[in-house]
Backbone as JSON, one array per atom type, in Angstrom:
{
  "sequence": "MLTEKELLTLERKPSLYRLADGGGLCTELPPTGSPRWHYRYRFQGKAKMLSLSTYSEVKSAQARKLAAAAKDLLSQGVDPSAKRQTDKATQHLSAATAFKAVGDEWLGGRGELAPITRRKMKWMLKELANPWIGERQIFDITAPELLAVLRRVESRGHLETTQRLKSIWSSVMRWPPAAPSVILPPICAGH",
  "N": [[44.95, 249.48, 57.87], [45.08, 247.33, 60.61], [43.04, 247.28, 63.5], [43.38, 247.12, 67.1], [41.12, 245.99, 68.22], [40.0, 244.59, 66.05], [42.03, 242.72, 65.67], [41.85, 241.24, 68.0], [39.43, 239.98, 67.71], [39.59, 238.24, 65.58], [38.7, 235.55, 63.46], [39.25, 232.09, 63.75], [40.48, 229.76, 61.34], [40.42, 226.6, 59.57], [42.86, 226.33, 58.27], [46.07, 227.92, 57.96], [46.15, 231.47, 57.62], [46.7, 234.82, 56.31], [46.51, 238.28, 57.19], [46.7, 241.43, 55.78], [48.31, 244.3, 57.08], [49.38, 246.57, 56.17], [51.94, 248.28, 54.33], [53.65, 246.11, 54.06], [53.56, 244.75, 56.42], [52.03, 242.05, 58.1], [49.53, 239.97, 59.65], [49.69, 236.72, 60.78], [47.61, 234.02, 61.05], [47.47, 231.08, 62.61], [45.85, 227.8, 62.7], [45.83, 226.91, 65.32], [47.23, 228.24, 68.34], [49.11, 231.3, 68.91], [48.48, 234.39, 67.16], [50.79, 235.71, 64.72], [53.18, 238.23, 63.92], [54.43, 239.33, 60.81], [56.79, 240.55, 58.45], [56.58, 241.27, 55.16], [58.53, 241.33, 52.25], [60.58, 242.31, 49.42], [63.72, 241.33, 48.27], [66.45, 241.81, 46.32], [64.96, 240.93, 44.12], [63.65, 238.69, 45.1], [60.94, 237.29, 46.89], [60.44, 237.65, 50.31], [60.03, 236.87, 53.83], [59.91, 238.15, 57.06], [59.86, 237.1, 60.32], [58.4, 238.72, 63.01], [57.26, 238.73, 65.66], [55.1, 237.28, 68.18], [51.61, 238.03, 68.53], [50.83, 238.23, 71.16], [53.13, 239.04, 72.46], [53.95, 241.38, 71.2], [52.29, 244.27, 70.42], [50.19, 245.92, 67.93], [51.14, 248.59, 67.33], [53.86, 248.52, 68.08], [54.71, 246.45, 66.44], [54.46, 247.66, 63.97], [56.48, 249.54, 64.19], [58.71, 247.83, 64.28], [58.53, 246.74, 61.73], [58.97, 249.05, 60.26], [61.62, 249.54, 60.96], [62.84, 247.35, 59.73], [62.24, 248.02, 57.12], [63.8, 250.31, 56.85], [66.34, 249.16, 56.91], [66.23, 247.76, 54.5], [66.16, 249.93, 52.74], [68.74, 250.73, 52.93], [70.02, 248.81, 51.59], [70.31, 246.38, 52.84], [69.52, 243.1, 53.72], [66.98, 242.37, 55.9], [66.43, 239.87, 57.11], [68.8, 238.38, 56.69], [70.52, 240.01, 58.14], [69.54, 239.64, 60.72], [70.18, 236.92, 61.08], [72.97, 237.06, 60.93], [73.48, 238.69, 63.15], [72.63, 236.97, 65.21], [74.48, 234.88, 64.9], [76.82, 236.27, 65.46], [76.35, 236.96, 68.1], [76.34, 234.43, 69.25], [78.97, 233.67, 68.72], [80.24, 235.6, 70.24], [79.59, 234.78, 72.84], [80.94, 232.38, 72.85], [83.56, 233.21, 72.66], [84.15, 234.55, 74.95], [86.27, 235.23, 77.74], [85.93, 233.47, 79.92], [84.56, 231.25, 78.78], [86.41, 230.4, 76.83], [88.55, 229.85, 78.51], [87.51, 227.72, 80.04], [87.18, 225.84, 78.01], [89.83, 225.54, 77.19], [90.95, 224.43, 79.53], [89.52, 222.05, 79.62], [90.58, 220.82, 77.38], [93.13, 220.07, 78.07], [93.99, 217.52, 78.43], [95.46, 214.71, 80.12], [95.82, 215.48, 83.4], [97.11, 215.83, 86.67], [94.78, 215.43, 89.3], [94.89, 217.41, 91.35], [96.32, 219.45, 90.11], [94.61, 220.19, 88.01], [92.43, 221.1, 89.55], [93.64, 223.33, 90.81], [94.24, 224.97, 88.6], [91.66, 225.41, 87.64], [90.57, 226.74, 89.84], [92.18, 229.06, 89.85], [91.4, 230.29, 87.44], [88.6, 230.54, 87.87], [88.29, 231.91, 90.36], [90.25, 233.95, 90.47], [90.55, 235.16, 87.96], [88.12, 235.17, 86.33], [86.1, 236.73, 87.77], [86.78, 239.37, 87.12], [87.45, 239.54, 84.37], [86.06, 237.56, 83.06], [83.64, 237.7, 81.51], [84.35, 239.26, 79.4], [85.23, 239.7, 75.95], [87.68, 237.68, 74.48], [89.43, 238.83, 72.65], [89.2, 241.48, 73.2], [90.37, 242.06, 75.57], [92.75, 243.89, 77.33], [96.27, 244.53, 77.89], [96.74, 246.23, 80.2], [94.42, 245.58, 81.72], [94.81, 242.85, 82.32], [97.17, 243.08, 83.75], [96.29, 244.56, 85.97], [94.68, 242.69, 87.31], [96.59, 240.75, 87.88], [98.2, 242.23, 89.59], [96.48, 242.54, 91.74], [96.47, 239.95, 92.82], [99.18, 239.66, 93.36], [99.54, 241.67, 95.27], [98.57, 240.52, 97.54], [100.61, 239.01, 98.33], [101.08, 236.64, 97.01], [103.18, 235.52, 95.12], [104.11, 233.33, 93.54], [101.65, 232.26, 92.7], [100.78, 234.39, 91.17], [102.59, 234.28, 89.01], [101.93, 231.77, 87.95], [99.27, 232.21, 87.24], [99.61, 234.13, 85.26], [100.9, 232.56, 83.37], [98.88, 230.69, 82.8], [96.94, 232.42, 81.71], [98.32, 233.25, 79.43], [98.4, 230.87, 77.97], [95.63, 230.38, 77.63], [94.92, 232.6, 76.08], [96.17, 231.99, 73.74], [94.87, 229.77, 72.87], [93.69, 227.68, 70.34], [90.82, 227.63, 69.42], [90.01, 230.18, 70.09], [90.14, 232.28, 68.18], [91.34, 233.03, 64.94], [92.01, 235.64, 64.47], [92.76, 236.84, 66.79], [94.3, 239.29, 68.7], [97.02, 239.28, 70.64], [97.49, 240.54, 73.92], [100.32, 242.49, 74.96], [101.29, 241.51, 77.38], [101.01, 238.79, 77.3], [102.53, 237.98, 75.2], [105.25, 237.55, 75.64], [105.55, 235.16, 76.96]],
  "CA": [[45.61, 249.08, 59.1], [44.22, 246.58, 61.53], [42.93, 247.85, 64.85], [43.54, 246.14, 68.17], [39.84, 245.3, 68.38], [39.89, 243.62, 64.95], [42.98, 241.64, 65.91], [41.37, 240.4, 69.1], [38.21, 239.25, 67.32], [39.8, 237.48, 64.35], [38.14, 234.21, 63.48], [40.16, 231.0, 63.38], [40.08, 228.94, 60.21], [41.1, 225.3, 59.64], [44.23, 226.42, 57.76], [46.75, 229.18, 58.21], [45.91, 232.56, 56.69], [47.34, 236.08, 56.67], [45.78, 239.52, 56.94], [47.64, 242.54, 55.58], [48.14, 245.48, 57.92], [49.85, 247.69, 55.34], [53.38, 248.52, 54.3], [54.38, 244.86, 54.14], [53.28, 244.08, 57.7], [50.83, 241.23, 58.09], [49.29, 239.09, 60.78], [49.5, 235.34, 60.35], [46.76, 233.32, 62.0], [47.48, 229.62, 62.46], [44.62, 227.21, 63.23], [45.98, 226.9, 66.79], [48.36, 229.04, 68.77], [48.98, 232.75, 68.91], [48.75, 235.08, 65.89], [52.17, 236.17, 64.6], [53.47, 239.35, 63.03], [55.47, 239.1, 59.79], [57.03, 241.63, 57.5], [56.8, 240.71, 53.82], [59.31, 242.27, 51.44], [61.35, 241.75, 48.31], [65.13, 241.69, 48.31], [67.13, 241.35, 45.1], [63.99, 240.26, 43.26], [63.04, 237.53, 45.72], [59.98, 237.55, 47.95], [60.89, 237.14, 51.61], [59.17, 237.21, 54.96], [60.64, 238.22, 58.32], [58.99, 236.92, 61.48], [58.68, 239.78, 63.97], [56.94, 238.29, 67.01], [53.7, 236.87, 68.33], [50.74, 239.14, 68.91], [50.78, 238.33, 72.63], [54.35, 239.71, 72.92], [54.1, 242.69, 70.55], [51.02, 244.81, 69.92], [50.26, 246.43, 66.56], [51.98, 249.8, 67.19], [55.26, 248.13, 68.13], [54.97, 245.65, 65.24], [54.65, 248.62, 62.88], [57.83, 250.1, 64.37], [59.66, 246.79, 63.87], [58.46, 246.67, 60.27], [59.62, 250.27, 59.76], [63.07, 249.35, 61.12], [63.23, 246.43, 58.66], [62.15, 248.79, 55.88], [64.99, 251.17, 56.83], [67.48, 248.31, 56.51], [66.08, 247.52, 53.06], [66.53, 251.15, 52.0], [70.21, 250.81, 52.97], [70.54, 247.69, 50.8], [70.58, 245.27, 53.76], [68.43, 242.15, 53.89], [66.72, 242.27, 57.35], [66.52, 238.48, 57.56], [70.22, 238.04, 56.73], [71.12, 240.76, 59.24], [69.15, 238.96, 61.96], [70.97, 235.7, 61.18], [74.34, 237.48, 61.23], [73.49, 239.15, 64.54], [72.55, 235.79, 66.08], [75.77, 234.18, 64.82], [77.8, 237.1, 66.17], [76.06, 236.83, 69.53], [76.8, 233.1, 69.65], [80.43, 233.72, 68.71], [80.64, 236.41, 71.38], [79.52, 233.95, 74.04], [81.97, 231.35, 72.75], [84.9, 233.79, 72.76], [84.36, 235.22, 76.23], [87.43, 234.65, 78.4], [85.5, 232.35, 80.76], [84.26, 230.11, 77.91], [87.66, 229.92, 76.23], [89.32, 229.26, 79.6], [86.93, 226.41, 80.35], [87.5, 224.94, 76.9], [91.27, 225.29, 77.28], [91.18, 223.52, 80.64], [88.99, 220.75, 79.21], [91.43, 220.24, 76.34], [94.48, 219.89, 78.59], [94.36, 216.11, 78.5], [95.69, 214.11, 81.43], [96.46, 216.3, 84.43], [96.86, 215.35, 88.03], [93.56, 216.08, 89.79], [95.19, 218.62, 92.11], [96.73, 220.47, 89.14], [93.39, 220.64, 87.34], [91.68, 221.89, 90.52], [94.31, 224.62, 91.01], [94.04, 225.78, 87.4], [90.25, 225.8, 87.62], [90.42, 227.73, 90.9], [92.79, 230.33, 89.42], [90.53, 230.9, 86.44], [87.28, 230.87, 88.42], [88.32, 232.84, 91.49], [91.17, 235.07, 90.32], [90.45, 235.82, 86.66], [86.76, 235.37, 85.81], [85.3, 237.83, 88.33], [87.14, 240.66, 86.53], [87.49, 239.54, 82.91], [85.41, 236.36, 82.54], [82.61, 237.98, 80.52], [84.94, 240.05, 78.32], [85.68, 238.98, 74.76], [89.11, 237.42, 74.63], [90.2, 239.72, 71.81], [89.05, 242.85, 73.68], [91.09, 242.22, 76.83], [93.99, 244.63, 77.14], [97.36, 244.25, 78.82], [96.52, 246.86, 81.51], [93.41, 244.83, 82.47], [95.44, 241.65, 82.85], [98.13, 243.53, 84.75], [95.56, 244.97, 87.17], [94.28, 241.48, 88.01], [97.83, 240.16, 88.41], [98.64, 243.04, 90.74], [95.61, 242.21, 92.89], [96.96, 238.7, 93.39], [100.53, 239.94, 93.85], [99.45, 242.51, 96.46], [98.29, 239.64, 98.68], [101.84, 238.28, 98.65], [101.08, 235.35, 96.32], [104.03, 235.74, 93.94], [104.09, 232.12, 92.71], [100.32, 232.18, 92.09], [100.76, 235.43, 90.14], [103.32, 233.76, 87.85], [101.14, 230.68, 87.36], [98.1, 232.8, 86.61], [100.08, 234.75, 84.01], [101.17, 231.45, 82.45], [97.57, 230.16, 82.37], [96.36, 233.41, 80.8], [99.03, 233.2, 78.16], [97.93, 229.67, 77.26], [94.23, 230.57, 77.24], [94.86, 233.59, 75.0], [96.69, 231.36, 72.52], [94.09, 228.57, 72.59], [93.26, 227.77, 68.94], [89.45, 228.01, 69.08], [89.7, 231.56, 70.45], [89.9, 232.91, 66.88], [92.61, 233.29, 64.28], [92.31, 237.07, 64.41], [92.99, 237.37, 68.14], [95.53, 240.04, 68.9], [97.41, 239.06, 72.02], [98.04, 241.66, 74.66], [101.76, 242.34, 75.13], [101.6, 240.78, 78.62], [101.03, 237.35, 76.99], [103.4, 237.71, 74.06], [106.58, 237.13, 76.02], [105.58, 233.89, 77.7]],
  "C": [[44.6, 248.41, 60.01], [44.2, 247.26, 62.9], [43.11, 246.73, 65.87], [42.25, 245.32, 68.34], [39.66, 244.24, 67.3], [40.82, 242.43, 65.19], [42.51, 240.69, 67.0], [40.17, 239.55, 68.71], [38.37, 238.45, 66.04], [39.33, 236.04, 64.52], [39.2, 233.19, 63.04], [39.58, 230.21, 62.22], [40.85, 227.62, 60.29], [42.54, 225.33, 59.1], [44.78, 227.82, 58.03], [46.35, 230.23, 57.18], [46.52, 233.84, 57.22], [46.43, 237.25, 56.34], [46.8, 240.65, 56.84], [47.28, 243.7, 56.51], [48.53, 246.73, 57.14], [51.36, 247.84, 55.42], [54.21, 247.26, 54.43], [54.14, 244.09, 55.43], [52.0, 243.26, 57.57], [50.75, 240.41, 59.37], [49.01, 237.71, 60.23], [48.71, 234.62, 61.44], [46.81, 231.82, 61.73], [46.18, 229.04, 63.04], [44.65, 227.13, 64.77], [47.18, 227.76, 67.13], [48.09, 230.53, 68.61], [49.21, 233.34, 67.52], [50.18, 235.64, 65.89], [52.26, 237.33, 63.62], [54.59, 238.96, 62.08], [55.6, 240.36, 58.94], [57.38, 240.98, 56.18], [57.49, 241.76, 52.97], [59.99, 241.53, 50.29], [62.78, 242.25, 48.45], [65.82, 241.01, 47.15], [66.2, 240.47, 44.26], [63.31, 239.06, 43.88], [62.09, 237.97, 46.84], [60.47, 236.89, 49.23], [59.92, 237.56, 52.69], [60.01, 237.11, 56.24], [59.65, 238.08, 59.46], [59.38, 237.97, 62.52], [58.42, 239.34, 65.41], [55.52, 237.75, 67.03], [52.9, 238.08, 68.77], [50.72, 239.31, 70.43], [52.01, 239.07, 73.18], [54.45, 241.14, 72.4], [52.75, 243.12, 69.99], [51.26, 245.49, 68.58], [51.17, 247.64, 66.4], [53.46, 249.43, 67.19], [55.63, 247.28, 66.91], [55.2, 246.56, 64.04], [56.03, 249.27, 62.97], [58.9, 249.1, 63.95], [59.7, 246.66, 62.35], [59.14, 247.89, 59.65], [61.14, 250.15, 59.88], [63.6, 248.4, 60.04], [63.22, 247.14, 57.32], [63.35, 249.73, 55.74], [66.23, 250.38, 56.41], [67.43, 248.05, 55.0], [66.5, 248.75, 52.24], [68.04, 251.37, 51.99], [70.85, 249.66, 52.19], [70.88, 246.47, 51.64], [69.34, 244.4, 53.88], [68.17, 241.98, 55.39], [66.85, 240.85, 57.9], [67.98, 238.05, 57.67], [70.92, 238.76, 57.88], [70.78, 240.09, 60.57], [69.98, 237.7, 62.16], [72.42, 236.02, 61.54], [74.46, 237.93, 62.68], [73.45, 237.98, 65.51], [73.88, 235.03, 66.08], [76.84, 234.94, 65.58], [77.6, 236.98, 67.67], [76.55, 235.48, 70.04], [78.31, 233.06, 69.71], [80.93, 234.52, 69.89], [80.62, 235.59, 72.66], [80.63, 232.9, 74.04], [83.37, 231.91, 72.91], [85.08, 234.65, 74.0], [85.49, 234.49, 76.95], [87.05, 233.41, 79.22], [85.26, 231.11, 79.9], [85.52, 229.53, 77.31], [88.53, 229.26, 77.3], [88.83, 227.87, 79.98], [87.26, 225.39, 79.26], [88.98, 224.56, 76.91], [91.56, 224.26, 78.37], [90.68, 222.12, 80.3], [89.85, 220.05, 78.17], [92.85, 219.98, 76.79], [94.9, 218.44, 78.69], [94.53, 215.64, 79.93], [96.46, 215.07, 82.33], [96.19, 215.64, 85.77], [95.63, 216.1, 88.55], [93.83, 217.38, 90.55], [95.6, 219.77, 91.18], [95.52, 221.05, 88.43], [92.55, 221.52, 88.28], [92.31, 223.27, 90.72], [94.11, 225.54, 89.81], [92.6, 226.3, 87.33], [90.0, 226.89, 88.66], [91.0, 229.09, 90.46], [91.92, 231.04, 88.39], [89.23, 231.4, 87.07], [87.34, 231.98, 89.47], [89.18, 234.08, 91.25], [91.0, 235.83, 89.01], [89.01, 236.16, 86.27], [85.96, 236.48, 86.47], [85.59, 239.19, 87.67], [87.1, 240.65, 85.01], [86.75, 238.36, 82.28], [84.39, 236.6, 81.45], [83.13, 238.79, 79.33], [85.33, 239.16, 77.15], [87.19, 238.86, 74.81], [89.96, 238.39, 73.8], [90.06, 241.19, 72.2], [89.84, 243.12, 74.97], [92.43, 242.87, 76.55], [95.03, 244.25, 78.19], [97.15, 244.95, 80.16], [95.45, 246.15, 82.36], [94.02, 243.59, 83.11], [96.41, 242.02, 83.97], [97.44, 243.92, 86.05], [95.13, 243.75, 87.98], [95.5, 240.8, 88.62], [98.32, 240.93, 89.64], [97.76, 242.8, 91.96], [96.11, 240.96, 93.61], [98.32, 238.93, 94.04], [100.49, 240.74, 95.15], [99.11, 241.71, 97.72], [99.51, 238.82, 99.07], [101.93, 236.93, 97.97], [101.86, 235.45, 95.01], [104.01, 234.54, 92.99], [102.74, 231.98, 91.99], [100.19, 233.21, 90.97], [101.44, 234.92, 88.87], [102.54, 232.64, 87.16], [99.91, 231.22, 86.64], [98.48, 233.46, 85.28], [100.33, 233.67, 82.95], [99.86, 230.86, 81.91], [96.92, 231.13, 81.39], [96.99, 233.35, 79.42], [98.56, 232.01, 77.32], [96.49, 229.82, 76.78], [94.13, 231.52, 76.06], [95.35, 233.01, 73.68], [95.87, 230.13, 72.1], [93.48, 228.67, 71.21], [91.81, 228.16, 68.69], [89.12, 229.47, 69.37], [89.38, 232.38, 69.21], [91.24, 233.19, 66.25], [93.0, 234.76, 64.29], [92.58, 237.68, 65.77], [94.33, 238.08, 68.18], [95.89, 239.91, 70.37], [97.9, 240.32, 72.68], [99.52, 241.42, 74.89], [102.13, 241.52, 76.37], [101.7, 239.27, 78.35], [102.07, 237.0, 75.94], [104.74, 237.16, 74.49], [106.67, 235.77, 76.69], [105.7, 232.7, 76.81]]
}
């Protein structure tokens, strides 16, 4: 195992080289830039390497913990690199399927609208819906949540705005890019 002192005094070479720390963990030293931690492993007979972080961000003790977590995934039959890629894709999909993102996309795909109509729709989404459900995943939003927001608007005496907001929500929830597996809350099903 490499000590912190050894890592700090490593000599640069004209080409990239790696030093083993043990258990598949290694330090990669490029000719320029910061040293990087990698976990080397085999999955289904193929040699693979998982980048963990730079030395400046993660010291040796934490790098060993990250390597141990990757080793645990391997013991469960999961490729750590593939899991990382799946997690990133899921995170990206999560951002794309948040109510605010889908609402903005829906409004952008509405084609030709009178400017005042577009402004009103944008205002309803931004001011009346997004503060309460904008960051929620569209497929996680429940009918009681939508109803609570509608009741807030209705309690101010804005009955027409409440109906329009319900109509906009219904359209946003049905917007094709949202996802084919979206289960609509009952509040949107009847519109």
